[in-house]
N, C-alpha and C positions, 0 to 999 in steps of 0.2 A: 671462153675464158683464156684459151691458149692464144687466140688472136689478140686479146687485150694485152697479154704479156709481151707478145711480139711488137705491138704498137708502142707500148711503153718502153721497151728496149730500144726500138728504133729512134724514138724521140729523145731518149737519154743519150744515145750515141750521137745524134745530131747536135745536141746541146754541147756535148763534150768536144766534138769537132769544131764547133763554132767558137768555143772558148779557147781551144788550141790555136785556131786561126787568129783570134784576137791577141793572144800572147805572142805568137810568132811575128805579128806586124806591129808590135808595141814600139819597136825602135825605128820603124819606117816613118819618115817625115813626109808631110804633104797634106794639103787641105783636103783633098779628095779621100785619102786614106783615113784621115781623122773623122770625116763625115761618115764614111762607110762603117767605121768601127762604132760610132755613136748609134747609127741605125741598127746595126747588128745587136748591140747591147740592149737597145730598146725592144727589138723583136724577141730576144731571148727572155727578157723579163715578162713581156706580154705572153709568150708561149708558156712560161712557167705558171703564170697566174691562170691562164685558161686551163692548163692541165690539172691544176689543183682544184679549180672549180668543177671540172668534169668528174674528177675522182670523188669529190665531196657529194655531188649529185648522184653518182652511181652508188655510193655507200648508203646514202639516205634512201634511195629507191630499193635497194636490197633489204635494208632494215624494215621498210614499210611492207614489202612483199612478205618477208618472214613473219612479221607481226600479223598480217592478214591471214596467212596460212595457219598460224598457230591459233587464231581466234575462230577460224572456220575450216577445220581440217577435212570434214566430209565434203563440203563444197569444193575445196581445192582438189580433192581426189576425183570428184565427179567431173570437174572441168578438165583435169589432166586426161582422164579416160575418154572424155568426149573429143578432145583435140586429137588424141591418139587414134581413135576410131575414124575421125574425119580424114586425117592424113593417110591412114591405111587404105581407106576407101578411094581417095584420089590417086594414090600411087598404084593401087590395084587396077583402076580404070585406065591409067596411063600405060601400064604394062600390057594389059589386054589388047589395047589398040596398037601398040608398037611391037609386041612380041609375035604377032601373027604373020 
């Protein structure tokens, strides 16, 4: 989750920087600058739409997982324990090979 916050913060900072660049070049004349500003504005809108879509899918996935766990708590516990045992076994084997 911390990585998600970092990525969201980075994306937000990038959007702010891009908007600041667009504002700073607002008075600059020229066909190339105008075209670059249009492409940047389109890219920002596309990025916002993609970020919103990803966020919506993540929320929907979290709600579905929560609902599944609530409907099947014992199976969820068993799966969690099983995954923990498997990870512990694999890490134990790795350590026994590398620690000697």
